[in-house]
C-alpha positions in Angstrom: 124.4 115.5 113.1 121.7 118.1 112.7 118.2 116.8 111.8 118.2 118.6 108.4 121.4 116.9 107.3 120.3 113.5 108.7 117.0 113.9 106.7 118.9 114.7 103.5 121.1 111.6 104.0 117.9 109.5 104.3 116.5 111.0 101.1 119.6 110.2 99.1 119.9 106.7 100.5 116.3 105.8 99.8 116.3 107.3 96.4 119.2 105.1 95.4 117.4 102.1 96.8 114.5 103.1 94.6 116.7 103.0 91.6 117.8 99.5 92.4 114.1 98.6 92.8 113.5 100.1 89.4 116.2 97.8 87.9 114.4 94.9 89.6 111.1 96.0 88.2 112.5 96.2 84.7 114.0 92.7 85.0 110.6 91.4 86.2 108.8 93.0 83.3 111.3 91.5 80.8 110.9 88.1 82.5 107.2 88.1 81.9 107.3 89.5 78.4 110.5 88.8 76.4 112.9 86.6 78.4 114.0 83.5 76.4 113.5 80.2 78.2 117.3 79.7 78.3 117.7 82.8 80.4 115.6 81.8 83.4 118.4 80.5 85.6 120.5 83.7 85.0 117.5 85.8 85.8 116.9 84.1 89.1 120.5 84.8 89.9 120.1 88.4 89.0 117.2 88.8 91.3 119.1 87.1 94.1 122.0 89.5 93.5 119.7 92.6 93.8 118.0 91.1 96.8 121.4 90.8 98.6 122.3 94.4 97.6 119.0 95.8 98.8 118.9 93.7 102.0 122.2 95.3 103.0 121.0 98.8 102.1 117.6 98.5 103.8 119.0 97.1 107.0 122.0 99.5 107.2 122.2 100.6 110.9 122.9 104.1 109.8 119.3 104.3 108.8 118.3 103.9 112.4 120.8 106.5 113.5 119.6 109.1 111.0 115.9 108.4 111.8 116.8 108.9 115.5 118.2 112.3 114.6 115.0 113.4 112.8 112.3 111.8 114.9 111.1 114.2 117.6 112.6 117.2 115.8 110.7 120.2 114.4 110.9 118.6 111.0 108.2 116.1 111.8 106.0 118.3 114.1 103.2 118.2 111.5 102.6 114.5 111.1 101.2 114.8 107.6 104.0 117.0 106.2 106.1 115.5 103.4 109.0 115.1 105.8 107.0 113.4 108.5 105.3 111.0 106.1 108.6 109.9 104.7 110.1 109.4 108.1 107.1 107.5 109.3 107.2 105.1 106.4 111.0 104.7 106.5 110.8 103.7 110.1 108.2 101.2 109.3 110.2 99.7 106.4 113.4 99.7 108.4 111.9 97.8 111.4 110.5 95.2 109.0 113.7 94.9 107.0 115.9 94.3 110.2 113.9 91.2 111.0 114.8 89.5 107.7 118.4 88.1 107.4 120.1 88.7 104.0 120.2 84.9 103.4 116.4 84.6 103.6 115.8 87.7 101.4 118.1 86.3 98.8 116.6 82.9 98.9 113.1 84.2 98.6 114.1 86.3 95.6 115.8 83.3 93.9 113.1 80.7 94.6 110.2 83.0 93.8 111.7 83.8 90.4 112.3 80.1 89.7 108.8 79.2 91.0 107.1 81.8 88.7 109.0 80.5 85.7 107.9 77.0 86.6 104.3 78.1 87.0 104.3 79.6 83.4 105.2 76.2 81.8 103.3 74.0 84.3 100.1 76.0 83.9 100.3 75.6 80.1 100.7 71.9 80.5 98.1 71.6 83.3 100.8 69.9 85.3 100.2 70.3 89.1 102.7 67.6 90.0 105.5 69.5 88.3 104.6 72.8 89.9 103.7 71.7 93.5 107.4 71.2 94.7 108.3 74.7 93.5 105.2 76.2 95.3 106.1 74.2 98.4 109.5 75.8 98.5 108.2 79.3 98.3 105.5 78.6 100.9 108.1 77.4 103.4 110.2 80.5 102.9 107.1 82.8 103.2 106.1 81.0 106.4 109.6 81.7 107.8 109.4 85.3 106.7 106.0 85.7 108.3 107.2 84.2 111.5 110.2 86.6 111.7 108.0 89.6 111.0 105.1 88.7 113.2 104.0 91.3 115.7 100.7 89.4 116.6 99.9 85.8 117.2 98.8 85.4 113.6 101.9 85.3 111.3 99.8 85.9 108.2 99.1 89.4 109.5 102.7 90.4 108.8 102.4 89.4 105.1 99.2 91.4 104.8 100.9 94.4 106.3 103.4 94.5 103.4 100.5 95.3 101.0 97.9 96.8 103.4 99.5 98.7 106.2 97.3 98.7 109.3 95.2 95.7 108.2 95.1 92.2 109.8 93.5 88.9 108.8 90.8 89.6 111.4 90.0 93.2 110.2 89.8 92.0 106.6 87.7 88.9 107.5 85.3 91.2 109.4 84.6 93.3 106.4 84.6 90.6 103.8 82.2 88.5 105.8 79.6 91.2 105.3 79.9 90.7 101.6 79.2 87.0 101.2 75.5 86.8 101.6 74.6 89.9 99.6 76.8 88.9 96.7 75.6 85.3 96.8 71.9 86.4 96.9 72.4 88.8 94.0 74.2 86.2 92.0 71.4 83.7 92.5 68.7 86.3 91.6 70.6 87.2 88.4 71.1 83.6 87.4 67.4 82.9 87.9 66.3 85.9 85.9 64.4 85.3 82.6 66.5 88.1 81.0 69.9 86.9 80.0 72.5 88.5 77.7 73.5 87.0 74.3 77.2 86.6 75.1 77.9 85.0 71.7 77.7 88.5 70.2 81.1 89.2 71.7 82.8 86.5 69.6 83.9 87.0 66.1 87.0 87.6 64.0 89.2 89.9 66.1 92.7 90.2 64.5 95.2 90.9 67.2 96.7 93.9 65.3 93.2 95.5 65.4 92.9 94.8 69.1 96.2 96.4 69.8 95.3 99.6 67.9 91.9 99.8 69.5 93.4 99.4 73.0 96.0 102.1 72.3 93.2 104.5 71.2 90.9 103.8 74.2 93.6 103.8 76.9 95.1 107.0 75.5 91.6 108.6 75.4 90.9 107.9 79.1 94.2 109.4 80.1 97.1 106.8 79.8 100.2 108.7 78.7 101.7 106.5 76.0 104.7 108.8 75.8 105.6 107.6 79.3 104.4 104.0 78.8 103.8 101.1 76.5 101.5 98.1 76.1 102.9 94.5 75.8 101.6 91.0 75.9 102.0 88.6 78.8 100.3 85.4 80.0 99.0 87.3 83.1 98.3 91.0 82.6 100.3 93.3 84.9 101.6 96.9 85.3 105.3 97.8 85.8 106.0 101.1 87.3 109.7 101.2 86.4 110.3 104.8 87.1 109.3 108.4 86.4 108.2 108.5 82.7 108.1 104.7 82.4 104.9 103.0 83.4 104.2 99.9 81.3 101.1 97.7 81.1 100.4 94.3 79.5 97.4 92.4 78.4 96.6 89.1 76.7 94.7 88.4 73.5 92.2 85.9 72.0 91.7 85.9 68.3 88.0 85.4 68.5 87.1 87.8 71.3 88.6 91.3 71.8 86.8 91.8 75.1 89.3 90.0 77.3 92.3 92.0 76.0 90.4 95.3 76.1 89.1 95.0 79.7 92.4 93.6 81.0 94.1 96.6 79.4 91.7 99.1 80.9 92.2 97.4 84.3 95.9 97.8 84.0 95.4 101.4 82.7 93.8 102.1 86.1 97.0 101.1 87.8 99.0 103.1 85.3 97.0 106.2 85.8 97.7 106.0 89.5 101.4 105.6 89.0 101.6 108.3 86.4 99.7 110.6 88.7 102.0 110.3 91.6 104.0 113.5 92.3 107.3 113.1 90.3 109.1 115.5 92.6 108.8 112.9 95.4 109.8 109.9 93.2 111.6 107.3 95.2 110.2 108.5 98.5 107.1 107.3 100.4 105.5 110.7 99.8 105.7 109.9 96.1 104.6 106.2 96.3 101.2 104.5 96.3 100.0 103.9 99.8 98.7 100.3 99.4 97.7 97.7 96.9 94.0 98.0 97.8 94.0 101.7 96.9 95.9 100.7 93.7 93.3 98.0 93.0 90.5 100.4 93.6 91.7 102.3 90.6 92.1 99.4 88.3 88.8 97.8 89.2 86.9 101.1 89.1 88.2 101.9 85.6 87.6 98.4 84.3 84.1 98.0 85.7 82.4 101.1 87.0 83.7 103.2 84.0 84.5 100.9 81.1 81.3 98.8 81.6 79.1 101.8 82.0 76.4 102.9 79.5 78.0 106.4 79.1 81.4 104.9 78.2 79.9 102.8 75.4 77.7 105.7 74.1 81.1 107.2 73.3 83.1 104.2 72.2 80.7 101.7 70.6 80.9 103.3 67.1 84.7 102.9 67.3 84.4 99.3 68.2 82.0 98.6 65.4 84.5 100.2 62.9 87.2 97.9 64.1 85.0 94.8 64.2 82.3 95.0 61.4 80.5 91.9 62.7 79.2 94.1 65.6 77.5 96.6 63.2 74.3 94.6 63.4 74.4 94.4 67.2 72.5 97.1 69.1 74.6 98.9 71.6 72.2 97.9 74.4 72.7 94.2 73.6 76.5 94.7 73.6 76.3 96.6 76.9 74.3 93.8 78.5 76.7 91.2 77.2 79.8 92.8 78.6 78.0 92.9 82.0 77.0 89.3 82.1 77.0 87.7 85.5 77.7 84.1 85.7 79.9 82.1 88.1 83.1 81.2 86.3 86.4 79.6 87.0 88.8 82.4 86.2 89.1 85.4 88.6 90.6 87.8 86.0 87.5 87.1 83.8 85.0 87.3 86.6 82.1 89.7 86.6 81.7 92.5 89.2 79.2 90.5 91.3 81.1 87.3 91.7 84.6 88.8 91.7 84.9 89.3 95.5 83.8 85.7 96.0 86.9 84.6 94.1 89.1 86.8 96.3 87.5 85.6 99.5 88.2 82.0 98.5 91.9 82.8 97.9 92.1 84.8 101.2 90.8 81.9 103.2 93.2 79.5 101.5 96.4 81.4 101.9 95.5 82.3 105.5 95.2 78.6 106.2 98.3 77.8 104.2 100.6 80.3 106.0 99.0 79.3 109.3 99.9 75.6 108.6 96.2 74.5 108.7 96.7 73.0 105.3 99.7 72.1 103.1 100.5 72.6 99.5 99.4 69.1 98.6 96.0 69.9 100.0 95.4 72.9 97.9 93.7 71.4 94.8 91.0 69.7 96.8 90.6 72.7 99.2 90.4 75.0 96.2 87.7 72.9 94.5 85.7 72.7 97.8 85.7 76.5 98.2 84.8 77.0 94.5 81.8 74.8 95.1 80.9 76.6 98.3 81.1 80.2 97.0 80.4 79.8 93.3 78.7 76.5 92.9 81.1 75.1 90.3 84.1 72.8 90.2 87.1 73.6 87.9 87.7 70.9 85.2 91.5 71.1 85.6 94.3 72.6 87.6 95.0 75.4 85.0 91.5 76.8 85.6 91.6 76.1 89.3 94.5 76.2 91.8 97.1 77.1 89.2 95.4 80.0 87.5 97.0 82.9 89.4 100.6 84.0 89.3 100.7 85.5 92.8 101.6 82.6 95.0 104.4 81.4 92.6 105.9 84.9 92.9 105.6 84.8 96.7 102.9 87.5 96.9 101.1 86.0 99.9 98.9 88.6 101.6 98.1 90.3 98.3 94.8 88.8 97.4 92.7 90.6 100.1 93.7 93.9 98.3 91.4 93.0 95.4 88.3 92.8 97.5 89.2 95.8 99.6 89.9 97.6 96.3 86.4 96.9 95.1 85.0 98.4 98.3 87.2 101.4 98.2 86.4 101.9 94.5 82.6 102.1 95.1 83.0 104.5 98.0 85.4 106.8 96.1 83.2 106.6 93.0 80.1 107.7 94.9 82.0 110.6 96.5 83.4 111.7 93.1 79.9 111.7 91.7 78.7 113.8 94.6 81.5 116.4 94.1 81.6 116.7 90.3 78.3 115.4 89.1 77.2 112.2 87.3 80.3 110.7 85.7 78.2 109.1 83.0 77.5 112.4 81.4 81.2 113.1 81.1 82.0 109.6 79.8 79.2 109.9 77.2 80.9 113.1 75.8 84.3 111.5 75.9 85.4 113.8 78.7 87.4 111.8 81.2 89.5 114.7 82.5 87.1 115.9 85.3 86.8 112.4 86.8 90.5 111.7 86.4 91.4 115.1 87.9 89.3 114.4 91.0 91.3 111.3 91.7 94.6 113.0 90.8 93.9 115.7 93.3 92.5 113.6 96.1 94.4 110.3 95.9 97.2 110.1 93.4 99.0 113.3 94.3 98.8 112.4 98.0 101.2 109.5 97.7 101.5 107.8 101.1 100.4 110.8 103.1 97.5 109.0 104.7 97.1 105.3 105.4 94.3 103.5 103.4 91.5 103.7 105.9 92.4 107.3 106.7 92.1 108.2 103.0 88.5 107.0 102.8 87.6 108.7 106.1 89.3 111.9 105.0 87.6 112.0 101.6 84.1 110.6 102.4 83.7 111.4 106.1 83.0 107.7 106.7 84.8 104.5 107.6 85.3 102.0 104.8 81.8 100.7 104.2 80.9 97.8 101.8 77.4 99.1 101.6 78.5 101.4 98.8 79.6 98.5 96.7 76.5 96.4 97.4 74.2 99.3 96.6 76.0 100.0 93.4 75.8 96.4 92.3 72.1 96.1 93.3 71.1 99.2 91.4 73.1 98.4 88.2 72.1 94.7 87.9 68.5 95.2 88.9 68.2 97.4 85.9 70.1 95.1 83.5 68.4 91.9 84.6 64.9 93.4 85.4 65.1 92.1 89.0 
């Protein structure tokens, strides 16, 4: 077969796979938002059925044959061409998929669905004993998967590679280790400062219908296309990229504080902007897909923190907030801005401030690395969790729900995902600095309500590129430097020295 025809077969094959993935994504969104309790067993079976179907399609020997026809041909001579990028990523995915038998893929899909549903109820009841056996089952399956995929002597590396191509536990540990002391020192300085925000001003009557309308107004203003998306409620906020023209987000609400729902929604909006900005003509292909979860998280964390907690942002939006929640009309904007940037070690990662956030992630990275490496077992997790919370944040969770059971990731089998959050913070700061260098101070745009120039910079340089470059290559291509945590530390030092008069 000629290379051109072989390539076309690969395009059609993988686009159909993407449609099946789209169905799976839709089922996952429904499971977390609307699925009645009685439908859980059937949903797990549905996931298993799709897993079996996709396992057969992703390991089809014909993929290897067609790749062999294209690789080495003139179609891939330019390694950053659309064709070459697709072929590179198809080969990578095919080699991984071949190592996982269908029975294992199906069992992981079934058990992770059941485990996530068990987590939802067990977390609400603070019942670790009910949840632990389910978690133990998915951990054993992920250990088996990691062992089958391993290309190094560290099985955990293969799970990281699913989310962060090119990274290893060692490469991540090397960069995160440079963060611990600066973040811990800054946290201590802030906590010892005589200047502390009045966080009680963030609490007051916050009807959920008002929160929903406010969130729609703000997310639309920053660029989220609600004609191609929607906003729902879930116990753990997430984004579902179901397909072209359908990118959904969720948040969660508190009746006495709108801030959690708002910032969670803006975080998810960052993910949605990335997905909505991918080139639609390449949908279903690597060239039209996000390159890694760290690059994805760089967008959500940047929009949530570096933008939505900036002074310029609130010069624009504070009058709107005051109209929705009249109890804020007596609160000066400066006090509000200080309050939403409070730094204080807390139990919940998704509610953590910018300074302590990466410490939460480092804790999880170390635990799951040890768990997959069989250095600890599931029954050890609560005590190990509390020990690391004390080590990194100086506090001990009062219960399981605010400690080891707070995140959905492990129950869904997403081992290797957590490092992406910390890497995302580092990427975000470096990208943000480069964008400011290229287009000018973003704050001046935000103050005027003009988010287009900033969003367009990311659209041109990151979103539209899909998976053309691997993550570390993107930052080198854009900034001329390797990934460097100095940008994040400098950003945090400058911002919080001003806020806390350090």
